[in-house]
Every structure is written in C-alpha cells, then in structure tokens.
PyMOL Python script that loads the backbone (N, CA, C, O; Angstrom):
from pymol import cmd

cmd.read_pdbstr("""\
ATOM      1  N   MET A   1      67.362  79.294  87.533  1.00  0.00           N
ATOM      2  CA  MET A   1      68.660  79.455  88.154  1.00  0.00           C
ATOM      3  C   MET A   1      68.859  80.941  88.450  1.00  0.00           C
ATOM      4  O   MET A   1      68.732  81.780  87.558  1.00  0.00           O
ATOM      5  N   SER A   2      69.169  81.259  89.698  1.00  0.00           N
ATOM      6  CA  SER A   2      69.444  82.637  90.057  1.00  0.00           C
ATOM      7  C   SER A   2      70.947  82.904  89.920  1.00  0.00           C
ATOM      8  O   SER A   2      71.728  81.991  89.651  1.00  0.00           O
ATOM      9  N   GLY A   3      71.327  84.136  90.102  1.00  0.00           N
ATOM     10  CA  GLY A   3      72.746  84.481  90.058  1.00  0.00           C
ATOM     11  C   GLY A   3      73.135  85.035  88.708  1.00  0.00           C
ATOM     12  O   GLY A   3      72.292  85.302  87.851  1.00  0.00           O
ATOM     13  N   PHE A   4      74.421  85.200  88.543  1.00  0.00           N
ATOM     14  CA  PHE A   4      74.966  85.805  87.332  1.00  0.00           C
ATOM     15  C   PHE A   4      75.786  84.789  86.552  1.00  0.00           C
ATOM     16  O   PHE A   4      76.557  84.022  87.129  1.00  0.00           O
ATOM     17  N   SER A   5      75.616  84.791  85.247  1.00  0.00           N
ATOM     18  CA  SER A   5      76.510  84.058  84.365  1.00  0.00           C
ATOM     19  C   SER A   5      77.487  85.085  83.825  1.00  0.00           C
ATOM     20  O   SER A   5      77.088  86.089  83.235  1.00  0.00           O
ATOM     21  N   LEU A   6      78.772  84.826  84.031  1.00  0.00           N
ATOM     22  CA  LEU A   6      79.820  85.747  83.638  1.00  0.00           C
ATOM     23  C   LEU A   6      80.879  84.998  82.850  1.00  0.00           C
ATOM     24  O   LEU A   6      80.860  83.769  82.785  1.00  0.00           O
ATOM     25  N   GLN A   7      81.816  85.750  82.243  1.00  0.00           N
ATOM     26  CA  GLN A   7      82.910  85.142  81.526  1.00  0.00           C
ATOM     27  C   GLN A   7      84.215  85.826  81.943  1.00  0.00           C
ATOM     28  O   GLN A   7      84.276  87.042  82.119  1.00  0.00           O
ATOM     29  N   PHE A   8      85.249  85.003  82.092  1.00  0.00           N
ATOM     30  CA  PHE A   8      86.596  85.517  82.307  1.00  0.00           C
ATOM     31  C   PHE A   8      87.364  85.337  81.006  1.00  0.00           C
ATOM     32  O   PHE A   8      87.178  84.360  80.281  1.00  0.00           O
ATOM     33  N   GLN A   9      88.223  86.293  80.731  1.00  0.00           N
ATOM     34  CA  GLN A   9      89.131  86.187  79.581  1.00  0.00           C
ATOM     35  C   GLN A   9      90.502  86.629  80.031  1.00  0.00           C
ATOM     36  O   GLN A   9      90.653  87.609  80.760  1.00  0.00           O
ATOM     37  N   SER A  10      91.509  85.882  79.580  1.00  0.00           N
ATOM     38  CA  SER A  10      92.890  86.246  79.783  1.00  0.00           C
ATOM     39  C   SER A  10      93.633  85.836  78.526  1.00  0.00           C
ATOM     40  O   SER A  10      93.821  84.650  78.259  1.00  0.00           O
ATOM     41  N   GLY A  11      94.055  86.835  77.755  1.00  0.00           N
ATOM     42  CA  GLY A  11      94.644  86.538  76.463  1.00  0.00           C
ATOM     43  C   GLY A  11      93.615  85.876  75.562  1.00  0.00           C
ATOM     44  O   GLY A  11      92.535  86.426  75.351  1.00  0.00           O
ATOM     45  N   LEU A  12      93.929  84.719  75.035  1.00  0.00           N
ATOM     46  CA  LEU A  12      93.024  84.005  74.142  1.00  0.00           C
ATOM     47  C   LEU A  12      92.110  83.021  74.863  1.00  0.00           C
ATOM     48  O   LEU A  12      91.250  82.396  74.240  1.00  0.00           O
ATOM     49  N   VAL A  13      92.294  82.882  76.173  1.00  0.00           N
ATOM     50  CA  VAL A  13      91.529  81.899  76.951  1.00  0.00           C
ATOM     51  C   VAL A  13      90.264  82.557  77.500  1.00  0.00           C
ATOM     52  O   VAL A  13      90.315  83.600  78.152  1.00  0.00           O
ATOM     53  N   LEU A  14      89.131  81.918  77.219  1.00  0.00           N
ATOM     54  CA  LEU A  14      87.837  82.429  77.652  1.00  0.00           C
ATOM     55  C   LEU A  14      87.069  81.310  78.321  1.00  0.00           C
ATOM     56  O   LEU A  14      87.056  80.181  77.830  1.00  0.00           O
ATOM     57  N   GLU A  15      86.422  81.619  79.453  1.00  0.00           N
ATOM     58  CA  GLU A  15      85.662  80.603  80.179  1.00  0.00           C
ATOM     59  C   GLU A  15      84.473  81.246  80.867  1.00  0.00           C
ATOM     60  O   GLU A  15      84.580  82.333  81.436  1.00  0.00           O
ATOM     61  N   SER A  16      83.334  80.561  80.809  1.00  0.00           N
ATOM     62  CA  SER A  16      82.134  81.020  81.479  1.00  0.00           C
ATOM     63  C   SER A  16      82.072  80.444  82.886  1.00  0.00           C
ATOM     64  O   SER A  16      82.569  79.348  83.145  1.00  0.00           O
ATOM     65  N   PHE A  17      81.457  81.197  83.787  1.00  0.00           N
ATOM     66  CA  PHE A  17      81.232  80.683  85.138  1.00  0.00           C
ATOM     67  C   PHE A  17      79.972  81.351  85.693  1.00  0.00           C
ATOM     68  O   PHE A  17      79.446  82.303  85.117  1.00  0.00           O
ATOM     69  N   HIS A  18      79.511  80.827  86.818  1.00  0.00           N
ATOM     70  CA  HIS A  18      78.278  81.279  87.451  1.00  0.00           C
ATOM     71  C   HIS A  18      78.595  81.668  88.885  1.00  0.00           C
ATOM     72  O   HIS A  18      79.383  81.006  89.560  1.00  0.00           O
ATOM     73  N   ILE A  19      77.976  82.746  89.343  1.00  0.00           N
ATOM     74  CA  ILE A  19      78.188  83.167  90.733  1.00  0.00           C
ATOM     75  C   ILE A  19      76.865  83.658  91.305  1.00  0.00           C
ATOM     76  O   ILE A  19      76.121  84.390  90.652  1.00  0.00           O
ATOM     77  N   GLU A  20      76.594  83.251  92.512  1.00  0.00           N
ATOM     78  CA  GLU A  20      75.343  83.644  93.186  1.00  0.00           C
ATOM     79  C   GLU A  20      75.478  85.082  93.693  1.00  0.00           C
ATOM     80  O   GLU A  20      76.567  85.499  94.085  1.00  0.00           O
ATOM     81  N   PRO A  21      74.369  85.847  93.688  1.00  0.00           N
ATOM     82  CA  PRO A  21      74.409  87.247  94.116  1.00  0.00           C
ATOM     83  C   PRO A  21      74.965  87.454  95.511  1.00  0.00           C
ATOM     84  O   PRO A  21      75.659  88.440  95.761  1.00  0.00           O
ATOM     85  N   GLU A  22      74.671  86.538  96.425  1.00  0.00           N
ATOM     86  CA  GLU A  22      75.161  86.698  97.805  1.00  0.00           C
ATOM     87  C   GLU A  22      76.661  86.497  97.912  1.00  0.00           C
ATOM     88  O   GLU A  22      77.267  86.883  98.912  1.00  0.00           O
ATOM     89  N   ASN A  23      77.273  85.894  96.889  1.00  0.00           N
ATOM     90  CA  ASN A  23      78.729  85.696  96.850  1.00  0.00           C
ATOM     91  C   ASN A  23      79.450  86.728  96.031  1.00  0.00           C
ATOM     92  O   ASN A  23      80.679  86.701  95.954  1.00  0.00           O
ATOM     93  N   LEU A  24      78.723  87.645  95.412  1.00  0.00           N
ATOM     94  CA  LEU A  24      79.309  88.592  94.499  1.00  0.00           C
ATOM     95  C   LEU A  24      79.986  89.753  95.241  1.00  0.00           C
ATOM     96  O   LEU A  24      79.322  90.622  95.807  1.00  0.00           O
ATOM     97  N   SER A  25      81.297  89.742  95.220  1.00  0.00           N
ATOM     98  CA  SER A  25      82.101  90.826  95.784  1.00  0.00           C
ATOM     99  C   SER A  25      83.371  90.913  94.954  1.00  0.00           C
ATOM    100  O   SER A  25      83.728  89.968  94.252  1.00  0.00           O
ATOM    101  N   LEU A  26      84.046  92.039  95.037  1.00  0.00           N
ATOM    102  CA  LEU A  26      85.273  92.195  94.255  1.00  0.00           C
ATOM    103  C   LEU A  26      86.331  91.191  94.751  1.00  0.00           C
ATOM    104  O   LEU A  26      87.090  90.631  93.960  1.00  0.00           O
ATOM    105  N   ARG A  27      86.362  90.984  96.034  1.00  0.00           N
ATOM    106  CA  ARG A  27      87.308  89.998  96.588  1.00  0.00           C
ATOM    107  C   ARG A  27      87.034  88.592  96.049  1.00  0.00           C
ATOM    108  O   ARG A  27      87.964  87.871  95.688  1.00  0.00           O
ATOM    109  N   ARG A  28      85.785  88.212  95.998  1.00  0.00           N
ATOM    110  CA  ARG A  28      85.407  86.887  95.488  1.00  0.00           C
ATOM    111  C   ARG A  28      85.726  86.781  93.996  1.00  0.00           C
ATOM    112  O   ARG A  28      86.213  85.747  93.539  1.00  0.00           O
ATOM    113  N   LEU A  29      85.453  87.846  93.235  1.00  0.00           N
ATOM    114  CA  LEU A  29      85.745  87.817  91.800  1.00  0.00           C
ATOM    115  C   LEU A  29      87.259  87.670  91.574  1.00  0.00           C
ATOM    116  O   LEU A  29      87.690  86.954  90.669  1.00  0.00           O
ATOM    117  N   LYS A  30      88.047  88.342  92.391  1.00  0.00           N
ATOM    118  CA  LYS A  30      89.493  88.222  92.249  1.00  0.00           C
ATOM    119  C   LYS A  30      89.960  86.797  92.599  1.00  0.00           C
ATOM    120  O   LYS A  30      90.870  86.269  91.959  1.00  0.00           O
ATOM    121  N   GLN A  31      89.347  86.186  93.600  1.00  0.00           N
ATOM    122  CA  GLN A  31      89.703  84.816  93.933  1.00  0.00           C
ATOM    123  C   GLN A  31      89.320  83.869  92.805  1.00  0.00           C
ATOM    124  O   GLN A  31      90.069  82.944  92.492  1.00  0.00           O
ATOM    125  N   GLU A  32      88.160  84.091  92.192  1.00  0.00           N
ATOM    126  CA  GLU A  32      87.759  83.277  91.032  1.00  0.00           C
ATOM    127  C   GLU A  32      88.756  83.494  89.887  1.00  0.00           C
ATOM    128  O   GLU A  32      89.085  82.552  89.166  1.00  0.00           O
ATOM    129  N   ALA A  33      89.231  84.717  89.720  1.00  0.00           N
ATOM    130  CA  ALA A  33      90.216  85.037  88.675  1.00  0.00           C
ATOM    131  C   ALA A  33      91.538  84.307  88.969  1.00  0.00           C
ATOM    132  O   ALA A  33      92.172  83.794  88.046  1.00  0.00           O
ATOM    133  N   VAL A  34      91.955  84.256  90.224  1.00  0.00           N
ATOM    134  CA  VAL A  34      93.162  83.500  90.592  1.00  0.00           C
ATOM    135  C   VAL A  34      93.004  82.034  90.219  1.00  0.00           C
ATOM    136  O   VAL A  34      93.916  81.431  89.653  1.00  0.00           O
ATOM    137  N   ASP A  35      91.854  81.463  90.532  1.00  0.00           N
ATOM    138  CA  ASP A  35      91.589  80.053  90.199  1.00  0.00           C
ATOM    139  C   ASP A  35      91.644  79.866  88.684  1.00  0.00           C
ATOM    140  O   ASP A  35      92.192  78.871  88.209  1.00  0.00           O
ATOM    141  N   PHE A  36      91.096  80.790  87.931  1.00  0.00           N
ATOM    142  CA  PHE A  36      91.091  80.747  86.471  1.00  0.00           C
ATOM    143  C   PHE A  36      92.546  80.764  85.946  1.00  0.00           C
ATOM    144  O   PHE A  36      92.926  79.938  85.116  1.00  0.00           O
ATOM    145  N   VAL A  37      93.338  81.711  86.441  1.00  0.00           N
ATOM    146  CA  VAL A  37      94.749  81.840  85.991  1.00  0.00           C
ATOM    147  C   VAL A  37      95.520  80.577  86.349  1.00  0.00           C
ATOM    148  O   VAL A  37      96.258  80.057  85.511  1.00  0.00           O
ATOM    149  N   ASN A  38      95.373  80.075  87.557  1.00  0.00           N
ATOM    150  CA  ASN A  38      96.106  78.866  87.972  1.00  0.00           C
ATOM    151  C   ASN A  38      95.661  77.643  87.165  1.00  0.00           C
ATOM    152  O   ASN A  38      96.471  76.760  86.885  1.00  0.00           O
ATOM    153  N   LYS A  39      94.402  77.588  86.798  1.00  0.00           N
ATOM    154  CA  LYS A  39      93.893  76.460  86.011  1.00  0.00           C
ATOM    155  C   LYS A  39      94.450  76.475  84.600  1.00  0.00           C
ATOM    156  O   LYS A  39      94.848  75.434  84.077  1.00  0.00           O
ATOM    157  N   HIS A  40      94.482  77.659  83.974  1.00  0.00           N
ATOM    158  CA  HIS A  40      94.881  77.746  82.566  1.00  0.00           C
ATOM    159  C   HIS A  40      96.375  78.009  82.360  1.00  0.00           C
ATOM    160  O   HIS A  40      96.873  77.884  81.242  1.00  0.00           O
ATOM    161  N   HIS A  41      97.087  78.368  83.418  1.00  0.00           N
ATOM    162  CA  HIS A  41      98.525  78.620  83.325  1.00  0.00           C
ATOM    163  C   HIS A  41      99.238  77.956  84.500  1.00  0.00           C
ATOM    164  O   HIS A  41      99.903  78.640  85.278  1.00  0.00           O
ATOM    165  N   PRO A  42      99.111  76.627  84.644  1.00  0.00           N
ATOM    166  CA  PRO A  42      99.620  75.943  85.850  1.00  0.00           C
ATOM    167  C   PRO A  42     101.131  75.994  85.984  1.00  0.00           C
ATOM    168  O   PRO A  42     101.641  75.914  87.102  1.00  0.00           O
ATOM    169  N   LYS A  43     101.855  76.123  84.903  1.00  0.00           N
ATOM    170  CA  LYS A  43     103.318  76.115  84.963  1.00  0.00           C
ATOM    171  C   LYS A  43     103.895  77.444  85.416  1.00  0.00           C
ATOM    172  O   LYS A  43     105.090  77.532  85.697  1.00  0.00           O
ATOM    173  N   GLN A  44     103.072  78.479  85.492  1.00  0.00           N
ATOM    174  CA  GLN A  44     103.576  79.795  85.854  1.00  0.00           C
ATOM    175  C   GLN A  44     103.894  79.921  87.345  1.00  0.00           C
ATOM    176  O   GLN A  44     104.774  80.699  87.714  1.00  0.00           O
ATOM    177  N   ARG A  45     103.204  79.178  88.206  1.00  0.00           N
ATOM    178  CA  ARG A  45     103.440  79.212  89.657  1.00  0.00           C
ATOM    179  C   ARG A  45     103.492  80.641  90.161  1.00  0.00           C
ATOM    180  O   ARG A  45     104.539  81.117  90.600  1.00  0.00           O
ATOM    181  N   LEU A  46     102.389  81.304  90.098  1.00  0.00           N
ATOM    182  CA  LEU A  46     102.329  82.734  90.434  1.00  0.00           C
ATOM    183  C   LEU A  46     102.201  83.013  91.916  1.00  0.00           C
ATOM    184  O   LEU A  46     102.369  84.158  92.338  1.00  0.00           O
ATOM    185  N   GLY A  47     101.908  82.003  92.719  1.00  0.00           N
ATOM    186  CA  GLY A  47     101.952  82.147  94.167  1.00  0.00           C
ATOM    187  C   GLY A  47     100.667  82.653  94.798  1.00  0.00           C
ATOM    188  O   GLY A  47      99.669  82.918  94.127  1.00  0.00           O
ATOM    189  N   ASP A  48     100.736  82.776  96.118  1.00  0.00           N
ATOM    190  CA  ASP A  48      99.561  83.125  96.915  1.00  0.00           C
ATOM    191  C   ASP A  48      99.195  84.623  96.823  1.00  0.00           C
ATOM    192  O   ASP A  48      98.053  84.995  97.093  1.00  0.00           O
ATOM    193  N   ARG A  49     100.148  85.466  96.447  1.00  0.00           N
ATOM    194  CA  ARG A  49      99.887  86.902  96.399  1.00  0.00           C
ATOM    195  C   ARG A  49      99.241  87.356  95.102  1.00  0.00           C
ATOM    196  O   ARG A  49      99.033  88.553  94.900  1.00  0.00           O
ATOM    197  N   LEU A  50      98.926  86.430  94.233  1.00  0.00           N
ATOM    198  CA  LEU A  50      98.394  86.777  92.912  1.00  0.00           C
ATOM    199  C   LEU A  50      97.138  87.646  93.019  1.00  0.00           C
ATOM    200  O   LEU A  50      96.991  88.595  92.248  1.00  0.00           O
ATOM    201  N   ALA A  51      96.239  87.352  93.943  1.00  0.00           N
ATOM    202  CA  ALA A  51      94.984  88.126  94.048  1.00  0.00           C
ATOM    203  C   ALA A  51      95.240  89.612  94.284  1.00  0.00           C
ATOM    204  O   ALA A  51      94.450  90.454  93.855  1.00  0.00           O
ATOM    205  N   ASP A  52      96.340  89.938  94.965  1.00  0.00           N
ATOM    206  CA  ASP A  52      96.671  91.327  95.219  1.00  0.00           C
ATOM    207  C   ASP A  52      97.113  92.081  93.963  1.00  0.00           C
ATOM    208  O   ASP A  52      97.157  93.311  93.953  1.00  0.00           O
ATOM    209  N   HIS A  53      97.434  91.345  92.920  1.00  0.00           N
ATOM    210  CA  HIS A  53      97.970  91.958  91.709  1.00  0.00           C
ATOM    211  C   HIS A  53      97.045  91.796  90.498  1.00  0.00           C
ATOM    212  O   HIS A  53      97.428  92.121  89.375  1.00  0.00           O
ATOM    213  N   ILE A  54      95.841  91.297  90.727  1.00  0.00           N
ATOM    214  CA  ILE A  54      94.883  91.127  89.648  1.00  0.00           C
ATOM    215  C   ILE A  54      94.027  92.371  89.523  1.00  0.00           C
ATOM    216  O   ILE A  54      93.499  92.896  90.503  1.00  0.00           O
ATOM    217  N   LEU A  55      93.906  92.829  88.271  1.00  0.00           N
ATOM    218  CA  LEU A  55      92.982  93.906  87.938  1.00  0.00           C
ATOM    219  C   LEU A  55      91.914  93.280  87.031  1.00  0.00           C
ATOM    220  O   LEU A  55      92.226  92.506  86.125  1.00  0.00           O
ATOM    221  N   LEU A  56      90.673  93.625  87.289  1.00  0.00           N
ATOM    222  CA  LEU A  56      89.581  93.123  86.476  1.00  0.00           C
ATOM    223  C   LEU A  56      88.971  94.279  85.691  1.00  0.00           C
ATOM    224  O   LEU A  56      88.684  95.343  86.240  1.00  0.00           O
ATOM    225  N   TYR A  57      88.781  94.047  84.407  1.00  0.00           N
ATOM    226  CA  TYR A  57      88.189  95.031  83.531  1.00  0.00           C
ATOM    227  C   TYR A  57      86.946  94.448  82.888  1.00  0.00           C
ATOM    228  O   TYR A  57      86.930  93.289  82.474  1.00  0.00           O
ATOM    229  N   LYS A  58      85.905  95.262  82.810  1.00  0.00           N
ATOM    230  CA  LYS A  58      84.660  94.850  82.145  1.00  0.00           C
ATOM    231  C   LYS A  58      84.694  95.320  80.712  1.00  0.00           C
ATOM    232  O   LYS A  58      84.981  96.488  80.451  1.00  0.00           O
ATOM    233  N   HIS A  59      84.408  94.438  79.780  1.00  0.00           N
ATOM    234  CA  HIS A  59      84.305  94.810  78.370  1.00  0.00           C
ATOM    235  C   HIS A  59      83.002  95.590  78.176  1.00  0.00           C
ATOM    236  O   HIS A  59      81.925  95.115  78.537  1.00  0.00           O
ATOM    237  N   ASP A  60      83.114  96.790  77.603  1.00  0.00           N
ATOM    238  CA  ASP A  60      81.945  97.622  77.307  1.00  0.00           C
ATOM    239  C   ASP A  60      82.081  98.171  75.900  1.00  0.00           C
ATOM    240  O   ASP A  60      82.644  99.250  75.711  1.00  0.00           O
ATOM    241  N   PRO A  61      81.567  97.434  74.890  1.00  0.00           N
ATOM    242  CA  PRO A  61      81.756  97.841  73.506  1.00  0.00           C
ATOM    243  C   PRO A  61      81.089  99.172  73.157  1.00  0.00           C
ATOM    244  O   PRO A  61      81.373  99.745  72.105  1.00  0.00           O
ATOM    245  N   ARG A  62      80.206  99.669  74.025  1.00  0.00           N
ATOM    246  CA  ARG A  62      79.549 100.960  73.767  1.00  0.00           C
ATOM    247  C   ARG A  62      80.395 102.134  74.212  1.00  0.00           C
ATOM    248  O   ARG A  62      80.058 103.282  73.923  1.00  0.00           O
ATOM    249  N   SER A  63      81.478 101.871  74.902  1.00  0.00           N
ATOM    250  CA  SER A  63      82.321 102.930  75.438  1.00  0.00           C
ATOM    251  C   SER A  63      83.525 103.185  74.513  1.00  0.00           C
ATOM    252  O   SER A  63      83.991 102.287  73.812  1.00  0.00           O
ATOM    253  N   VAL A  64      84.009 104.426  74.532  1.00  0.00           N
ATOM    254  CA  VAL A  64      85.232 104.753  73.795  1.00  0.00           C
ATOM    255  C   VAL A  64      86.398 103.908  74.298  1.00  0.00           C
ATOM    256  O   VAL A  64      87.207 103.414  73.513  1.00  0.00           O
ATOM    257  N   ASN A  65      86.470 103.752  75.610  1.00  0.00           N
ATOM    258  CA  ASN A  65      87.454 102.859  76.222  1.00  0.00           C
ATOM    259  C   ASN A  65      86.745 101.527  76.504  1.00  0.00           C
ATOM    260  O   ASN A  65      86.026 101.394  77.495  1.00  0.00           O
ATOM    261  N   ILE A  66      86.952 100.575  75.647  1.00  0.00           N
ATOM    262  CA  ILE A  66      86.208  99.320  75.727  1.00  0.00           C
ATOM    263  C   ILE A  66      86.408  98.616  77.075  1.00  0.00           C
ATOM    264  O   ILE A  66      85.469  98.006  77.585  1.00  0.00           O
ATOM    265  N   LEU A  67      87.586  98.685  77.653  1.00  0.00           N
ATOM    266  CA  LEU A  67      87.827  98.043  78.939  1.00  0.00           C
ATOM    267  C   LEU A  67      87.648  99.055  80.061  1.00  0.00           C
ATOM    268  O   LEU A  67      88.311 100.091  80.097  1.00  0.00           O
ATOM    269  N   GLN A  68      86.740  98.733  80.973  1.00  0.00           N
ATOM    270  CA  GLN A  68      86.436  99.585  82.127  1.00  0.00           C
ATOM    271  C   GLN A  68      86.897  98.896  83.393  1.00  0.00           C
ATOM    272  O   GLN A  68      86.456  97.786  83.690  1.00  0.00           O
ATOM    273  N   LEU A  69      87.788  99.546  84.154  1.00  0.00           N
ATOM    274  CA  LEU A  69      88.308  98.955  85.392  1.00  0.00           C
ATOM    275  C   LEU A  69      87.173  98.779  86.391  1.00  0.00           C
ATOM    276  O   LEU A  69      86.399  99.702  86.642  1.00  0.00           O
ATOM    277  N   ILE A  70      87.088  97.576  86.957  1.00  0.00           N
ATOM    278  CA  ILE A  70      86.055  97.269  87.943  1.00  0.00           C
ATOM    279  C   ILE A  70      86.557  97.749  89.302  1.00  0.00           C
ATOM    280  O   ILE A  70      87.607  97.311  89.771  1.00  0.00           O
ATOM    281  N   GLN A  71      85.816  98.637  89.923  1.00  0.00           N
ATOM    282  CA  GLN A  71      86.156  99.153  91.233  1.00  0.00           C
ATOM    283  C   GLN A  71      85.288  98.531  92.340  1.00  0.00           C
ATOM    284  O   GLN A  71      85.656  98.520  93.514  1.00  0.00           O
ATOM    285  N   SER A  72      84.111  98.009  91.913  1.00  0.00           N
ATOM    286  CA  SER A  72      83.144  97.477  92.868  1.00  0.00           C
ATOM    287  C   SER A  72      82.323  96.389  92.200  1.00  0.00           C
ATOM    288  O   SER A  72      82.114  96.417  90.987  1.00  0.00           O
ATOM    289  N   ALA A  73      81.861  95.434  92.988  1.00  0.00           N
ATOM    290  CA  ALA A  73      81.008  94.360  92.418  1.00  0.00           C
ATOM    291  C   ALA A  73      79.685  94.908  91.914  1.00  0.00           C
ATOM    292  O   ALA A  73      79.003  94.248  91.131  1.00  0.00           O
ATOM    293  N   ASP A  74      79.312  96.103  92.347  1.00  0.00           N
ATOM    294  CA  ASP A  74      78.062  96.722  91.883  1.00  0.00           C
ATOM    295  C   ASP A  74      78.082  96.987  90.356  1.00  0.00           C
ATOM    296  O   ASP A  74      77.032  97.156  89.736  1.00  0.00           O
ATOM    297  N   GLU A  75      79.269  97.020  89.780  1.00  0.00           N
ATOM    298  CA  GLU A  75      79.425  97.299  88.359  1.00  0.00           C
ATOM    299  C   GLU A  75      79.209  96.061  87.505  1.00  0.00           C
ATOM    300  O   GLU A  75      79.206  96.150  86.278  1.00  0.00           O
ATOM    301  N   ILE A  76      79.029  94.914  88.133  1.00  0.00           N
ATOM    302  CA  ILE A  76      78.861  93.645  87.428  1.00  0.00           C
ATOM    303  C   ILE A  76      77.389  93.375  87.163  1.00  0.00           C
ATOM    304  O   ILE A  76      76.534  93.561  88.029  1.00  0.00           O
ATOM    305  N   SER A  77      77.120  92.932  85.943  1.00  0.00           N
ATOM    306  CA  SER A  77      75.757  92.544  85.583  1.00  0.00           C
ATOM    307  C   SER A  77      75.783  91.235  84.803  1.00  0.00           C
ATOM    308  O   SER A  77      76.841  90.778  84.372  1.00  0.00           O
ATOM    309  N   GLU A  78      74.635  90.653  84.632  1.00  0.00           N
ATOM    310  CA  GLU A  78      74.488  89.382  83.926  1.00  0.00           C
ATOM    311  C   GLU A  78      75.195  89.454  82.578  1.00  0.00           C
ATOM    312  O   GLU A  78      75.034  90.412  81.821  1.00  0.00           O
ATOM    313  N   GLY A  79      75.980  88.422  82.297  1.00  0.00           N
ATOM    314  CA  GLY A  79      76.616  88.290  80.992  1.00  0.00           C
ATOM    315  C   GLY A  79      77.903  89.069  80.802  1.00  0.00           C
ATOM    316  O   GLY A  79      78.457  89.067  79.703  1.00  0.00           O
ATOM    317  N   CYS A  80      78.394  89.731  81.827  1.00  0.00           N
ATOM    318  CA  CYS A  80      79.645  90.523  81.713  1.00  0.00           C
ATOM    319  C   CYS A  80      80.808  89.651  81.275  1.00  0.00           C
ATOM    320  O   CYS A  80      80.965  88.506  81.699  1.00  0.00           O
ATOM    321  N   LEU A  81      81.613  90.245  80.409  1.00  0.00           N
ATOM    322  CA  LEU A  81      82.898  89.637  80.046  1.00  0.00           C
ATOM    323  C   LEU A  81      83.976  90.394  80.815  1.00  0.00           C
ATOM    324  O   LEU A  81      84.139  91.599  80.624  1.00  0.00           O
ATOM    325  N   LEU A  82      84.705  89.709  81.672  1.00  0.00           N
ATOM    326  CA  LEU A  82      85.715  90.322  82.537  1.00  0.00           C
ATOM    327  C   LEU A  82      87.105  89.913  82.070  1.00  0.00           C
ATOM    328  O   LEU A  82      87.427  88.729  81.980  1.00  0.00           O
ATOM    329  N   GLU A  83      87.907  90.906  81.781  1.00  0.00           N
ATOM    330  CA  GLU A  83      89.294  90.694  81.371  1.00  0.00           C
ATOM    331  C   GLU A  83      90.178  90.649  82.604  1.00  0.00           C
ATOM    332  O   GLU A  83      90.097  91.532  83.458  1.00  0.00           O
ATOM    333  N   ILE A  84      91.013  89.639  82.705  1.00  0.00           N
ATOM    334  CA  ILE A  84      91.934  89.515  83.830  1.00  0.00           C
ATOM    335  C   ILE A  84      93.301  90.052  83.390  1.00  0.00           C
ATOM    336  O   ILE A  84      93.872  89.624  82.387  1.00  0.00           O
ATOM    337  N   VAL A  85      93.799  91.010  84.185  1.00  0.00           N
ATOM    338  CA  VAL A  85      95.123  91.596  83.928  1.00  0.00           C
ATOM    339  C   VAL A  85      95.939  91.464  85.205  1.00  0.00           C
ATOM    340  O   VAL A  85      95.457  91.780  86.293  1.00  0.00           O
ATOM    341  N   ILE A  86      97.159  91.003  85.071  1.00  0.00           N
ATOM    342  CA  ILE A  86      98.060  90.920  86.227  1.00  0.00           C
ATOM    343  C   ILE A  86      98.962  92.145  86.183  1.00  0.00           C
ATOM    344  O   ILE A  86      99.662  92.380  85.198  1.00  0.00           O
ATOM    345  N   SER A  87      98.937  92.921  87.257  1.00  0.00           N
ATOM    346  CA  SER A  87      99.697  94.187  87.291  1.00  0.00           C
ATOM    347  C   SER A  87     101.192  93.922  87.208  1.00  0.00           C
ATOM    348  O   SER A  87     101.684  92.875  87.630  1.00  0.00           O
ATOM    349  N   ARG A  88     101.876  94.862  86.675  1.00  0.00           N
ATOM    350  CA  ARG A  88     103.293  94.760  86.399  1.00  0.00           C
ATOM    351  C   ARG A  88     104.114  94.535  87.687  1.00  0.00           C
ATOM    352  O   ARG A  88     105.141  93.857  87.651  1.00  0.00           O
ATOM    353  N   GLY A  89     103.681  95.082  88.781  1.00  0.00           N
ATOM    354  CA  GLY A  89     104.391  94.954  90.044  1.00  0.00           C
ATOM    355  C   GLY A  89     104.541  93.546  90.549  1.00  0.00           C
ATOM    356  O   GLY A  89     105.257  93.309  91.523  1.00  0.00           O
ATOM    357  N   PHE A  90     103.875  92.597  89.904  1.00  0.00           N
ATOM    358  CA  PHE A  90     103.931  91.215  90.383  1.00  0.00           C
ATOM    359  C   PHE A  90     105.227  90.627  89.950  1.00  0.00           C
ATOM    360  O   PHE A  90     105.504  89.463  90.239  1.00  0.00           O
TER     361      PHE A  90
END
""", "prot")
cmd.dss("prot")
cmd.show_as("cartoon", "prot")
cmd.util.cbc("prot")
cmd.orient("prot")
C-alpha cells in the first residue's frame, strides 16, 4: 500500500486515516480535518467556513514545542499525529 498513514486528534478523540501522496496538500488535509470534526462533533454545526478556521499542528516529541504548526504538506511524513485546532475567530 502506498501513501501515508496519519492520525488526527482533537481533544480526546483520535482516528487514523490514509492519504495518497498525489492527494497530499494542506487544503486536502484541512478538508479531511473538517470531515473528522463533523463526524465526531455532529451537534456543533460548525458550517461551511470551518476549513478556513482550522489550524493543523504536528506532534513532535523531540522538540521543545511539541506542537509544530503545519505550513505546508511537505512537513507531513508517514505516521504523523496531527492535532486539529479551531481558531478563536470562528
């Protein structure tokens, strides 16, 4: 199987997913994050603009700052744990 196995986390909810390299972009990851949030928090009704307010952080236990803001899909590697944060402006 090619592609990346990744994990999303939001609070205490954690889920694994798979994405093919040709589909790997920050925009696509944010859309996957929107799907994750809507699936696990259906009563929140966060709306269509949610993707504009999602921040993705990569867990890096070797860093002083464990959460590293993802600026580009190039920062993603196999097995990454990505934390979903919804910005306050939402």
